[in-house]
Chimera marker file (.cmm) of the C-alpha trace (Angstrom):
<marker_set name="trace">
<marker id="1" x="-9.151" y="6.021" z="1.577" r="1" g="1" b="0" radius="0.5"/>
<marker id="2" x="-6.744" y="7.824" z="-0.687" r="1" g="1" b="0" radius="0.5"/>
<marker id="3" x="-3.146" y="7.364" z="-1.730" r="1" g="1" b="0" radius="0.5"/>
<marker id="4" x="-0.928" y="10.161" z="-3.049" r="1" g="1" b="0" radius="0.5"/>
<marker id="5" x="1.356" y="9.071" z="-5.846" r="1" g="1" b="0" radius="0.5"/>
<marker id="6" x="3.626" y="11.834" z="-7.010" r="1" g="1" b="0" radius="0.5"/>
<marker id="7" x="1.299" y="14.823" z="-6.780" r="1" g="1" b="0" radius="0.5"/>
<marker id="8" x="-1.849" y="12.927" z="-7.724" r="1" g="1" b="0" radius="0.5"/>
<marker id="9" x="-4.412" y="11.528" z="-5.321" r="1" g="1" b="0" radius="0.5"/>
<marker id="10" x="-6.090" y="8.234" z="-6.094" r="1" g="1" b="0" radius="0.5"/>
<marker id="11" x="-9.078" y="6.877" z="-4.193" r="1" g="1" b="0" radius="0.5"/>
<marker id="12" x="-8.408" y="3.280" z="-3.121" r="1" g="1" b="0" radius="0.5"/>
<marker id="13" x="-10.546" y="0.610" z="-1.571" r="1" g="1" b="0" radius="0.5"/>
<marker id="14" x="-9.740" y="-2.629" z="0.158" r="1" g="1" b="0" radius="0.5"/>
<marker id="15" x="-12.252" y="-5.011" z="-1.366" r="1" g="1" b="0" radius="0.5"/>
<marker id="16" x="-12.544" y="-8.688" z="-2.085" r="1" g="1" b="0" radius="0.5"/>
<marker id="17" x="-12.435" y="-7.937" z="-5.821" r="1" g="1" b="0" radius="0.5"/>
<marker id="18" x="-9.055" y="-6.204" z="-5.421" r="1" g="1" b="0" radius="0.5"/>
<marker id="19" x="-7.739" y="-9.132" z="-3.403" r="1" g="1" b="0" radius="0.5"/>
<marker id="20" x="-8.881" y="-11.666" z="-6.005" r="1" g="1" b="0" radius="0.5"/>
<marker id="21" x="-7.421" y="-9.677" z="-8.898" r="1" g="1" b="0" radius="0.5"/>
<marker id="22" x="-4.093" y="-9.226" z="-7.099" r="1" g="1" b="0" radius="0.5"/>
<marker id="23" x="-3.919" y="-12.944" z="-6.359" r="1" g="1" b="0" radius="0.5"/>
<marker id="24" x="-4.714" y="-13.897" z="-9.956" r="1" g="1" b="0" radius="0.5"/>
<marker id="25" x="-2.024" y="-11.509" z="-11.249" r="1" g="1" b="0" radius="0.5"/>
<marker id="26" x="0.713" y="-12.361" z="-8.761" r="1" g="1" b="0" radius="0.5"/>
<marker id="27" x="-0.174" y="-15.533" z="-6.878" r="1" g="1" b="0" radius="0.5"/>
<marker id="28" x="0.201" y="-13.505" z="-3.656" r="1" g="1" b="0" radius="0.5"/>
<marker id="29" x="-2.310" y="-12.774" z="-0.941" r="1" g="1" b="0" radius="0.5"/>
<marker id="30" x="-2.949" y="-9.025" z="-0.636" r="1" g="1" b="0" radius="0.5"/>
<marker id="31" x="-3.611" y="-9.033" z="3.111" r="1" g="1" b="0" radius="0.5"/>
<marker id="32" x="-0.516" y="-11.079" z="3.801" r="1" g="1" b="0" radius="0.5"/>
<marker id="33" x="1.581" y="-8.759" z="1.638" r="1" g="1" b="0" radius="0.5"/>
<marker id="34" x="0.273" y="-5.657" z="3.416" r="1" g="1" b="0" radius="0.5"/>
<marker id="35" x="0.821" y="-7.299" z="6.790" r="1" g="1" b="0" radius="0.5"/>
<marker id="36" x="4.420" y="-8.123" z="5.845" r="1" g="1" b="0" radius="0.5"/>
<marker id="37" x="4.991" y="-4.452" z="4.923" r="1" g="1" b="0" radius="0.5"/>
<marker id="38" x="3.694" y="-3.294" z="8.304" r="1" g="1" b="0" radius="0.5"/>
<marker id="39" x="5.636" y="-5.932" z="10.200" r="1" g="1" b="0" radius="0.5"/>
<marker id="40" x="8.899" y="-5.230" z="8.387" r="1" g="1" b="0" radius="0.5"/>
<marker id="41" x="8.581" y="-1.476" z="8.805" r="1" g="1" b="0" radius="0.5"/>
<marker id="42" x="7.852" y="-1.556" z="12.525" r="1" g="1" b="0" radius="0.5"/>
<marker id="43" x="10.298" y="-4.309" z="13.432" r="1" g="1" b="0" radius="0.5"/>
<marker id="44" x="13.111" y="-2.372" z="11.751" r="1" g="1" b="0" radius="0.5"/>
<marker id="45" x="12.420" y="0.923" z="13.520" r="1" g="1" b="0" radius="0.5"/>
<marker id="46" x="15.961" y="1.049" z="14.955" r="1" g="1" b="0" radius="0.5"/>
<marker id="47" x="17.558" y="0.689" z="11.515" r="1" g="1" b="0" radius="0.5"/>
<marker id="48" x="18.512" y="3.542" z="9.165" r="1" g="1" b="0" radius="0.5"/>
<marker id="49" x="15.734" y="4.483" z="6.731" r="1" g="1" b="0" radius="0.5"/>
<marker id="50" x="17.727" y="3.238" z="3.737" r="1" g="1" b="0" radius="0.5"/>
<marker id="51" x="17.960" y="-0.213" z="5.337" r="1" g="1" b="0" radius="0.5"/>
<marker id="52" x="14.251" y="-0.181" z="6.093" r="1" g="1" b="0" radius="0.5"/>
<marker id="53" x="13.414" y="0.754" z="2.503" r="1" g="1" b="0" radius="0.5"/>
<marker id="54" x="15.688" y="-1.977" z="1.198" r="1" g="1" b="0" radius="0.5"/>
<marker id="55" x="13.929" y="-4.558" z="3.354" r="1" g="1" b="0" radius="0.5"/>
<marker id="56" x="10.523" y="-3.378" z="2.169" r="1" g="1" b="0" radius="0.5"/>
<marker id="57" x="11.684" y="-3.791" z="-1.445" r="1" g="1" b="0" radius="0.5"/>
<marker id="58" x="12.576" y="-7.394" z="-0.634" r="1" g="1" b="0" radius="0.5"/>
<marker id="59" x="8.957" y="-8.166" z="0.275" r="1" g="1" b="0" radius="0.5"/>
<marker id="60" x="7.654" y="-7.282" z="-3.182" r="1" g="1" b="0" radius="0.5"/>
<marker id="61" x="9.373" y="-5.858" z="-6.206" r="1" g="1" b="0" radius="0.5"/>
<marker id="62" x="8.388" y="-2.668" z="-7.983" r="1" g="1" b="0" radius="0.5"/>
<marker id="63" x="6.050" y="-4.358" z="-10.471" r="1" g="1" b="0" radius="0.5"/>
<marker id="64" x="4.231" y="-6.368" z="-7.811" r="1" g="1" b="0" radius="0.5"/>
<marker id="65" x="3.830" y="-3.218" z="-5.723" r="1" g="1" b="0" radius="0.5"/>
<marker id="66" x="2.352" y="-1.447" z="-8.734" r="1" g="1" b="0" radius="0.5"/>
<marker id="67" x="-0.145" y="-4.282" z="-9.224" r="1" g="1" b="0" radius="0.5"/>
<marker id="68" x="-1.118" y="-4.129" z="-5.558" r="1" g="1" b="0" radius="0.5"/>
<marker id="69" x="-1.866" y="-0.415" z="-5.755" r="1" g="1" b="0" radius="0.5"/>
<marker id="70" x="-3.503" y="-0.723" z="-9.157" r="1" g="1" b="0" radius="0.5"/>
<marker id="71" x="-5.896" y="-3.442" z="-7.999" r="1" g="1" b="0" radius="0.5"/>
<marker id="72" x="-7.062" y="-1.241" z="-5.130" r="1" g="1" b="0" radius="0.5"/>
<marker id="73" x="-7.318" y="1.874" z="-7.301" r="1" g="1" b="0" radius="0.5"/>
<marker id="74" x="-9.298" y="0.009" z="-9.984" r="1" g="1" b="0" radius="0.5"/>
<marker id="75" x="-12.073" y="-0.706" z="-7.480" r="1" g="1" b="0" radius="0.5"/>
<marker id="76" x="-12.741" y="3.039" z="-7.413" r="1" g="1" b="0" radius="0.5"/>
<marker id="77" x="-11.778" y="3.931" z="-11.018" r="1" g="1" b="0" radius="0.5"/>
<marker id="78" x="-11.473" y="1.247" z="-13.688" r="1" g="1" b="0" radius="0.5"/>
<marker id="79" x="-10.110" y="3.786" z="-16.208" r="1" g="1" b="0" radius="0.5"/>
<marker id="80" x="-6.701" y="4.130" z="-14.529" r="1" g="1" b="0" radius="0.5"/>
<marker id="81" x="-4.160" y="2.028" z="-16.461" r="1" g="1" b="0" radius="0.5"/>
<marker id="82" x="-1.401" y="0.100" z="-14.724" r="1" g="1" b="0" radius="0.5"/>
<marker id="83" x="1.231" y="2.090" z="-16.644" r="1" g="1" b="0" radius="0.5"/>
<marker id="84" x="0.006" y="5.313" z="-14.971" r="1" g="1" b="0" radius="0.5"/>
<marker id="85" x="0.535" y="3.797" z="-11.525" r="1" g="1" b="0" radius="0.5"/>
<marker id="86" x="3.936" y="2.430" z="-12.531" r="1" g="1" b="0" radius="0.5"/>
<marker id="87" x="4.980" y="5.847" z="-13.834" r="1" g="1" b="0" radius="0.5"/>
<marker id="88" x="3.856" y="7.594" z="-10.641" r="1" g="1" b="0" radius="0.5"/>
<marker id="89" x="5.681" y="5.027" z="-8.498" r="1" g="1" b="0" radius="0.5"/>
<marker id="90" x="8.802" y="5.389" z="-10.622" r="1" g="1" b="0" radius="0.5"/>
<marker id="91" x="8.726" y="9.145" z="-10.087" r="1" g="1" b="0" radius="0.5"/>
<marker id="92" x="8.225" y="8.672" z="-6.324" r="1" g="1" b="0" radius="0.5"/>
<marker id="93" x="11.399" y="6.615" z="-6.343" r="1" g="1" b="0" radius="0.5"/>
<marker id="94" x="12.783" y="4.256" z="-3.768" r="1" g="1" b="0" radius="0.5"/>
<marker id="95" x="14.714" y="6.706" z="-1.603" r="1" g="1" b="0" radius="0.5"/>
<marker id="96" x="13.553" y="8.941" z="1.207" r="1" g="1" b="0" radius="0.5"/>
<marker id="97" x="12.559" y="12.484" z="0.319" r="1" g="1" b="0" radius="0.5"/>
<marker id="98" x="11.500" y="15.457" z="2.411" r="1" g="1" b="0" radius="0.5"/>
<marker id="99" x="8.906" y="16.161" z="-0.293" r="1" g="1" b="0" radius="0.5"/>
<marker id="100" x="5.632" y="14.826" z="1.114" r="1" g="1" b="0" radius="0.5"/>
<marker id="101" x="4.291" y="14.309" z="-2.417" r="1" g="1" b="0" radius="0.5"/>
<marker id="102" x="7.234" y="12.189" z="-3.504" r="1" g="1" b="0" radius="0.5"/>
<marker id="103" x="7.479" y="9.625" z="-0.743" r="1" g="1" b="0" radius="0.5"/>
<marker id="104" x="9.080" y="6.346" z="-1.832" r="1" g="1" b="0" radius="0.5"/>
<marker id="105" x="6.561" y="3.816" z="-3.003" r="1" g="1" b="0" radius="0.5"/>
<marker id="106" x="7.356" y="1.265" z="-0.258" r="1" g="1" b="0" radius="0.5"/>
<marker id="107" x="6.419" y="3.845" z="2.389" r="1" g="1" b="0" radius="0.5"/>
<marker id="108" x="3.183" y="4.542" z="0.543" r="1" g="1" b="0" radius="0.5"/>
<marker id="109" x="2.286" y="0.874" z="0.808" r="1" g="1" b="0" radius="0.5"/>
<marker id="110" x="3.113" y="0.929" z="4.542" r="1" g="1" b="0" radius="0.5"/>
<marker id="111" x="0.834" y="3.950" z="4.959" r="1" g="1" b="0" radius="0.5"/>
<marker id="112" x="-1.879" y="2.217" z="2.973" r="1" g="1" b="0" radius="0.5"/>
<marker id="113" x="-1.568" y="-0.910" z="5.144" r="1" g="1" b="0" radius="0.5"/>
<marker id="114" x="-1.895" y="1.262" z="8.255" r="1" g="1" b="0" radius="0.5"/>
<marker id="115" x="-4.932" y="3.058" z="6.818" r="1" g="1" b="0" radius="0.5"/>
<marker id="116" x="-6.583" y="-0.282" z="6.007" r="1" g="1" b="0" radius="0.5"/>
<marker id="117" x="-5.909" y="-1.570" z="9.511" r="1" g="1" b="0" radius="0.5"/>
<marker id="118" x="-7.427" y="1.580" z="10.991" r="1" g="1" b="0" radius="0.5"/>
<marker id="119" x="-10.441" y="1.318" z="8.670" r="1" g="1" b="0" radius="0.5"/>
<marker id="120" x="-11.165" y="-2.248" z="9.734" r="1" g="1" b="0" radius="0.5"/>
<marker id="121" x="-10.602" y="-1.403" z="13.394" r="1" g="1" b="0" radius="0.5"/>
<marker id="122" x="-13.157" y="1.407" z="13.179" r="1" g="1" b="0" radius="0.5"/>
<marker id="123" x="-15.591" y="-0.850" z="11.311" r="1" g="1" b="0" radius="0.5"/>
<marker id="124" x="-15.720" y="-3.452" z="14.062" r="1" g="1" b="0" radius="0.5"/>
<marker id="125" x="-19.053" y="-3.609" z="15.853" r="1" g="1" b="0" radius="0.5"/>
<marker id="126" x="-18.894" y="-1.878" z="19.211" r="1" g="1" b="0" radius="0.5"/>
<marker id="127" x="-19.534" y="-4.011" z="22.266" r="1" g="1" b="0" radius="0.5"/>
<marker id="128" x="-22.688" y="-2.990" z="24.103" r="1" g="1" b="0" radius="0.5"/>
<marker id="129" x="-22.246" y="-1.962" z="27.697" r="1" g="1" b="0" radius="0.5"/>
<marker id="130" x="-23.616" y="-4.367" z="30.265" r="1" g="1" b="0" radius="0.5"/>
<marker id="131" x="-26.715" y="-3.044" z="31.967" r="1" g="1" b="0" radius="0.5"/>
<link id1="1" id2="2" r="1" g="1" b="0" radius="0.2"/>
<link id1="2" id2="3" r="1" g="1" b="0" radius="0.2"/>
<link id1="3" id2="4" r="1" g="1" b="0" radius="0.2"/>
<link id1="4" id2="5" r="1" g="1" b="0" radius="0.2"/>
<link id1="5" id2="6" r="1" g="1" b="0" radius="0.2"/>
<link id1="6" id2="7" r="1" g="1" b="0" radius="0.2"/>
<link id1="7" id2="8" r="1" g="1" b="0" radius="0.2"/>
<link id1="8" id2="9" r="1" g="1" b="0" radius="0.2"/>
<link id1="9" id2="10" r="1" g="1" b="0" radius="0.2"/>
<link id1="10" id2="11" r="1" g="1" b="0" radius="0.2"/>
<link id1="11" id2="12" r="1" g="1" b="0" radius="0.2"/>
<link id1="12" id2="13" r="1" g="1" b="0" radius="0.2"/>
<link id1="13" id2="14" r="1" g="1" b="0" radius="0.2"/>
<link id1="14" id2="15" r="1" g="1" b="0" radius="0.2"/>
<link id1="15" id2="16" r="1" g="1" b="0" radius="0.2"/>
<link id1="16" id2="17" r="1" g="1" b="0" radius="0.2"/>
<link id1="17" id2="18" r="1" g="1" b="0" radius="0.2"/>
<link id1="18" id2="19" r="1" g="1" b="0" radius="0.2"/>
<link id1="19" id2="20" r="1" g="1" b="0" radius="0.2"/>
<link id1="20" id2="21" r="1" g="1" b="0" radius="0.2"/>
<link id1="21" id2="22" r="1" g="1" b="0" radius="0.2"/>
<link id1="22" id2="23" r="1" g="1" b="0" radius="0.2"/>
<link id1="23" id2="24" r="1" g="1" b="0" radius="0.2"/>
<link id1="24" id2="25" r="1" g="1" b="0" radius="0.2"/>
<link id1="25" id2="26" r="1" g="1" b="0" radius="0.2"/>
<link id1="26" id2="27" r="1" g="1" b="0" radius="0.2"/>
<link id1="27" id2="28" r="1" g="1" b="0" radius="0.2"/>
<link id1="28" id2="29" r="1" g="1" b="0" radius="0.2"/>
<link id1="29" id2="30" r="1" g="1" b="0" radius="0.2"/>
<link id1="30" id2="31" r="1" g="1" b="0" radius="0.2"/>
<link id1="31" id2="32" r="1" g="1" b="0" radius="0.2"/>
<link id1="32" id2="33" r="1" g="1" b="0" radius="0.2"/>
<link id1="33" id2="34" r="1" g="1" b="0" radius="0.2"/>
<link id1="34" id2="35" r="1" g="1" b="0" radius="0.2"/>
<link id1="35" id2="36" r="1" g="1" b="0" radius="0.2"/>
<link id1="36" id2="37" r="1" g="1" b="0" radius="0.2"/>
<link id1="37" id2="38" r="1" g="1" b="0" radius="0.2"/>
<link id1="38" id2="39" r="1" g="1" b="0" radius="0.2"/>
<link id1="39" id2="40" r="1" g="1" b="0" radius="0.2"/>
<link id1="40" id2="41" r="1" g="1" b="0" radius="0.2"/>
<link id1="41" id2="42" r="1" g="1" b="0" radius="0.2"/>
<link id1="42" id2="43" r="1" g="1" b="0" radius="0.2"/>
<link id1="43" id2="44" r="1" g="1" b="0" radius="0.2"/>
<link id1="44" id2="45" r="1" g="1" b="0" radius="0.2"/>
<link id1="45" id2="46" r="1" g="1" b="0" radius="0.2"/>
<link id1="46" id2="47" r="1" g="1" b="0" radius="0.2"/>
<link id1="47" id2="48" r="1" g="1" b="0" radius="0.2"/>
<link id1="48" id2="49" r="1" g="1" b="0" radius="0.2"/>
<link id1="49" id2="50" r="1" g="1" b="0" radius="0.2"/>
<link id1="50" id2="51" r="1" g="1" b="0" radius="0.2"/>
<link id1="51" id2="52" r="1" g="1" b="0" radius="0.2"/>
<link id1="52" id2="53" r="1" g="1" b="0" radius="0.2"/>
<link id1="53" id2="54" r="1" g="1" b="0" radius="0.2"/>
<link id1="54" id2="55" r="1" g="1" b="0" radius="0.2"/>
<link id1="55" id2="56" r="1" g="1" b="0" radius="0.2"/>
<link id1="56" id2="57" r="1" g="1" b="0" radius="0.2"/>
<link id1="57" id2="58" r="1" g="1" b="0" radius="0.2"/>
<link id1="58" id2="59" r="1" g="1" b="0" radius="0.2"/>
<link id1="59" id2="60" r="1" g="1" b="0" radius="0.2"/>
<link id1="60" id2="61" r="1" g="1" b="0" radius="0.2"/>
<link id1="61" id2="62" r="1" g="1" b="0" radius="0.2"/>
<link id1="62" id2="63" r="1" g="1" b="0" radius="0.2"/>
<link id1="63" id2="64" r="1" g="1" b="0" radius="0.2"/>
<link id1="64" id2="65" r="1" g="1" b="0" radius="0.2"/>
<link id1="65" id2="66" r="1" g="1" b="0" radius="0.2"/>
<link id1="66" id2="67" r="1" g="1" b="0" radius="0.2"/>
<link id1="67" id2="68" r="1" g="1" b="0" radius="0.2"/>
<link id1="68" id2="69" r="1" g="1" b="0" radius="0.2"/>
<link id1="69" id2="70" r="1" g="1" b="0" radius="0.2"/>
<link id1="70" id2="71" r="1" g="1" b="0" radius="0.2"/>
<link id1="71" id2="72" r="1" g="1" b="0" radius="0.2"/>
<link id1="72" id2="73" r="1" g="1" b="0" radius="0.2"/>
<link id1="73" id2="74" r="1" g="1" b="0" radius="0.2"/>
<link id1="74" id2="75" r="1" g="1" b="0" radius="0.2"/>
<link id1="75" id2="76" r="1" g="1" b="0" radius="0.2"/>
<link id1="76" id2="77" r="1" g="1" b="0" radius="0.2"/>
<link id1="77" id2="78" r="1" g="1" b="0" radius="0.2"/>
<link id1="78" id2="79" r="1" g="1" b="0" radius="0.2"/>
<link id1="79" id2="80" r="1" g="1" b="0" radius="0.2"/>
<link id1="80" id2="81" r="1" g="1" b="0" radius="0.2"/>
<link id1="81" id2="82" r="1" g="1" b="0" radius="0.2"/>
<link id1="82" id2="83" r="1" g="1" b="0" radius="0.2"/>
<link id1="83" id2="84" r="1" g="1" b="0" radius="0.2"/>
<link id1="84" id2="85" r="1" g="1" b="0" radius="0.2"/>
<link id1="85" id2="86" r="1" g="1" b="0" radius="0.2"/>
<link id1="86" id2="87" r="1" g="1" b="0" radius="0.2"/>
<link id1="87" id2="88" r="1" g="1" b="0" radius="0.2"/>
<link id1="88" id2="89" r="1" g="1" b="0" radius="0.2"/>
<link id1="89" id2="90" r="1" g="1" b="0" radius="0.2"/>
<link id1="90" id2="91" r="1" g="1" b="0" radius="0.2"/>
<link id1="91" id2="92" r="1" g="1" b="0" radius="0.2"/>
<link id1="92" id2="93" r="1" g="1" b="0" radius="0.2"/>
<link id1="93" id2="94" r="1" g="1" b="0" radius="0.2"/>
<link id1="94" id2="95" r="1" g="1" b="0" radius="0.2"/>
<link id1="95" id2="96" r="1" g="1" b="0" radius="0.2"/>
<link id1="96" id2="97" r="1" g="1" b="0" radius="0.2"/>
<link id1="97" id2="98" r="1" g="1" b="0" radius="0.2"/>
<link id1="98" id2="99" r="1" g="1" b="0" radius="0.2"/>
<link id1="99" id2="100" r="1" g="1" b="0" radius="0.2"/>
<link id1="100" id2="101" r="1" g="1" b="0" radius="0.2"/>
<link id1="101" id2="102" r="1" g="1" b="0" radius="0.2"/>
<link id1="102" id2="103" r="1" g="1" b="0" radius="0.2"/>
<link id1="103" id2="104" r="1" g="1" b="0" radius="0.2"/>
<link id1="104" id2="105" r="1" g="1" b="0" radius="0.2"/>
<link id1="105" id2="106" r="1" g="1" b="0" radius="0.2"/>
<link id1="106" id2="107" r="1" g="1" b="0" radius="0.2"/>
<link id1="107" id2="108" r="1" g="1" b="0" radius="0.2"/>
<link id1="108" id2="109" r="1" g="1" b="0" radius="0.2"/>
<link id1="109" id2="110" r="1" g="1" b="0" radius="0.2"/>
<link id1="110" id2="111" r="1" g="1" b="0" radius="0.2"/>
<link id1="111" id2="112" r="1" g="1" b="0" radius="0.2"/>
<link id1="112" id2="113" r="1" g="1" b="0" radius="0.2"/>
<link id1="113" id2="114" r="1" g="1" b="0" radius="0.2"/>
<link id1="114" id2="115" r="1" g="1" b="0" radius="0.2"/>
<link id1="115" id2="116" r="1" g="1" b="0" radius="0.2"/>
<link id1="116" id2="117" r="1" g="1" b="0" radius="0.2"/>
<link id1="117" id2="118" r="1" g="1" b="0" radius="0.2"/>
<link id1="118" id2="119" r="1" g="1" b="0" radius="0.2"/>
<link id1="119" id2="120" r="1" g="1" b="0" radius="0.2"/>
<link id1="120" id2="121" r="1" g="1" b="0" radius="0.2"/>
<link id1="121" id2="122" r="1" g="1" b="0" radius="0.2"/>
<link id1="122" id2="123" r="1" g="1" b="0" radius="0.2"/>
<link id1="123" id2="124" r="1" g="1" b="0" radius="0.2"/>
<link id1="124" id2="125" r="1" g="1" b="0" radius="0.2"/>
<link id1="125" id2="126" r="1" g="1" b="0" radius="0.2"/>
<link id1="126" id2="127" r="1" g="1" b="0" radius="0.2"/>
<link id1="127" id2="128" r="1" g="1" b="0" radius="0.2"/>
<link id1="128" id2="129" r="1" g="1" b="0" radius="0.2"/>
<link id1="129" id2="130" r="1" g="1" b="0" radius="0.2"/>
<link id1="130" id2="131" r="1" g="1" b="0" radius="0.2"/>
</marker_set>
């Protein structure tokens, strides 16, 4: 999986190591946090985008969001510092943009949560047909 943060693509991976690191840094569960992002985004589909973004920001603040992304990026590349992720998120901003490369960071976390859900769904063992 990849995430695009302000014109730069970072490989990310949902792994137990990322979950443990995120929990030790924040006291939060990564899966639960990602699930809350998905739930909030889809339950507020009737609301204006600004309202939706505001609600997503209430789930985790900027710094916690940066740690979430950083923990998943570090699984693939330990040389990426947290400050680089924070800077990219800051440049993405919190408001909606037509620029695909500058999507607000809360929407990037929603996309990441959706990608992770899809990854796990595809990884499930397929049921054998009855013969």
